[in-house]
N, C-alpha and C positions, 0 to 999 in steps of 0.2 A: 459504421460502426458504433456503437450507445457503449459508453463506459462508465458500470456506473457501481459506484462502494455501497457498504454496507456492516455493521455490526460495530457501529463505535456505539457512544455514550458517556454516562458519568461512574469515574470509579476511583475509588481512593489511591491516595500514593503509595509504590508496592505491590499494588493494583495486576488484572492481565485485561488483556481483551485480543478478540481473533477476529480482524475485520478478514473480508471479501470483497472480490473485486471481479464481475462480470462481464465480460467484451460482450452481447447481445451482439445479433444481425453481423456472427464471420462467424464463415468456415470453422472448419477443427483446422484443415491443412491450410489455410493461413493465418487462424491464432500459432499454433506450434509453432514455425520456425523463430519469430519475434523472441524479442529481450521484452521482458516486461518490467515495470520498476513501481514503488510506491514512494509519492512525493507527498509535501506538510506546509498548509501557509497559514501564518495567523494573522490577523488584520493587520495592516499597515508594512507588508513585508512581504517580501518576493518568496514566491515558492521553495522550498529547498527539497531535495533530492534526500533520501531515508533507504533504498535496497532497491538491488537489480537482481535479475532471476534469467540468465542463458537460454539459449534453449536445450544447452546443454548441460543444465540447471548447474553451473557457476553465478555464487553469489558475489554479492558485495556491498559493503553497509556503510552511510555516513559513520564518524567516528562517535558520535552521539548517544549512538543507538545499539553500535558495535559490540556485542557479549549480552542485549536483552532483546532486540528483536531477532526473528525469524523470517523469510519469503520462502515461499513455495507459487507448485505451482499443480496445476490436474489442465492437462490441454483436453483431456476429452472433454470436459466441463466447461474448458473456458474459462477458467478460475482463474484467479491469483490472490493466496494468501497472507497475509502480515500477523502473524503471532507475537503478540507482543505483551512481553514480562518485565515485572520490575520497576512499572510505569512513574513518572515521574512528573510534578506538575510543568517542566519545561515541554514535554511532549505535548502540552495542551495545543489541537491545533487542528485543522480541517484539511482530512487525508484524501489525496485520491492517487488512483494509479493511471496506468499511460503503459502504451508501446515503446519501445527504439527506434526510430526515429517519433518523434509523439505525434499523435494525433487529434482531432476535437478535445478539449480536455470536461468527462462527463462530471457527475455528481458525486462529490465528494460525499465523504459523511465525519461527525464532528462525531472528534475526543477529547472530552475533556476530563483530567487528573485534578482531583482537590488534594490538598495538604494537610 
């Protein structure tokens, strides 16, 4: 499985971004049953959980992003999305997606929020 996150960039505080993650080399019937998650990491810190979505589309969020971020999925496209609103400088990080249980960590996407 190759995981590639995209959609990051530089945004001012209060702005929005939509991240995408595509699981290439994975057929839809394998993608669909998994719970998919977003994580983020800043230099010198451990990777932290951001959001999760189950196969039944139940969602779970870290307290720090609850009410601001929304996770979604498109099984037919083998994609997971993270809509990020009301961004704060503390959201600056490299964002990654992975299945649960996690496989290989692919390339993340950098989100930078300026104050």
